[in-house]
C-alpha positions in Angstrom: -0.3 46.1 -203.6 1.5 45.3 -200.3 -0.4 42.8 -198.3 -0.2 43.0 -194.6 -3.9 42.0 -194.7 -5.3 45.1 -193.0 -7.6 47.6 -194.5 -7.9 48.3 -198.1 -9.8 51.5 -197.6 -9.0 54.5 -195.4 -12.0 55.7 -193.5 -13.0 58.2 -190.8 -14.3 55.6 -188.4 -16.8 56.2 -185.6 -16.0 54.6 -182.2 -19.5 53.4 -181.4 -18.7 52.8 -177.7 -17.7 56.4 -177.1 -19.5 58.3 -179.9 -16.2 59.8 -180.9 -14.7 60.0 -184.3 -11.3 58.2 -184.6 -9.0 58.7 -187.6 -7.4 55.6 -188.8 -7.7 52.7 -191.2 -10.6 50.3 -190.8 -9.7 46.6 -191.2 -12.1 45.1 -193.7 -10.4 41.7 -194.2 -7.7 39.6 -192.6 -6.3 36.7 -194.5 -6.9 33.3 -192.9 -3.7 32.0 -191.3 -1.8 35.2 -191.9 0.7 36.7 -189.5 -1.8 39.6 -188.9 -4.5 37.1 -187.9 -2.1 35.2 -185.6 -1.2 38.6 -183.9 -4.9 39.2 -183.3 -5.9 41.7 -186.0 -9.6 41.3 -186.8 -12.2 42.7 -189.2 -13.6 45.9 -187.6 -10.3 46.9 -185.9 -9.2 50.5 -186.6 -5.4 51.0 -187.1 -4.4 54.4 -185.7 -0.6 54.1 -185.6 2.2 51.9 -187.0 5.6 52.0 -185.4 4.6 55.2 -183.6 3.6 56.9 -186.9 0.0 58.2 -187.2 -1.9 56.3 -189.9 -4.8 58.1 -191.6 -5.0 56.2 -194.8 -4.2 52.8 -196.3 -1.5 54.5 -198.4 0.2 55.7 -195.2 0.4 52.1 -193.9 1.5 50.6 -197.2 4.2 53.2 -197.6 5.6 52.5 -194.1 5.5 48.7 -194.7 7.4 49.1 -198.0 10.2 50.9 -196.3 10.7 48.1 -193.8 12.9 45.1 -194.2 11.5 41.6 -194.7 11.3 39.4 -191.7 10.9 42.4 -189.3 8.0 43.3 -187.1 5.5 46.2 -187.2 3.9 47.5 -184.0 0.3 48.6 -184.6 -1.9 50.6 -182.3 -5.5 49.7 -182.9 -8.9 50.3 -181.6 -10.5 46.9 -181.0 -14.1 46.9 -179.9 -13.8 50.5 -178.7 -10.6 49.9 -176.6 -7.0 50.8 -177.6 -4.6 47.9 -177.8 -1.2 47.2 -179.3 -0.4 44.4 -181.7 3.0 43.3 -183.0 2.9 41.6 -186.4 5.8 39.6 -188.0 6.2 40.8 -191.6 6.7 37.9 -194.1 10.1 37.5 -195.6 
């Protein structure tokens, strides 16, 4: 399994701050010291897009990462504490 250290399970998450449903992948674990952690990805974040591609399952995210070259970057659009934000994560070589 490819390990960017985001979600392992796709979910239909509920944005508690707005009461709206948000499709995406819920981050359940981030490896300590990982590039994802250094970029600011945290447990509870919801990944909605990666490199401008809509992400609705962990498989979507894993497939995209597998097509990318090592030592590149991935741009994630995430919902963090109810607010949209963008993170750029360096993929390991």
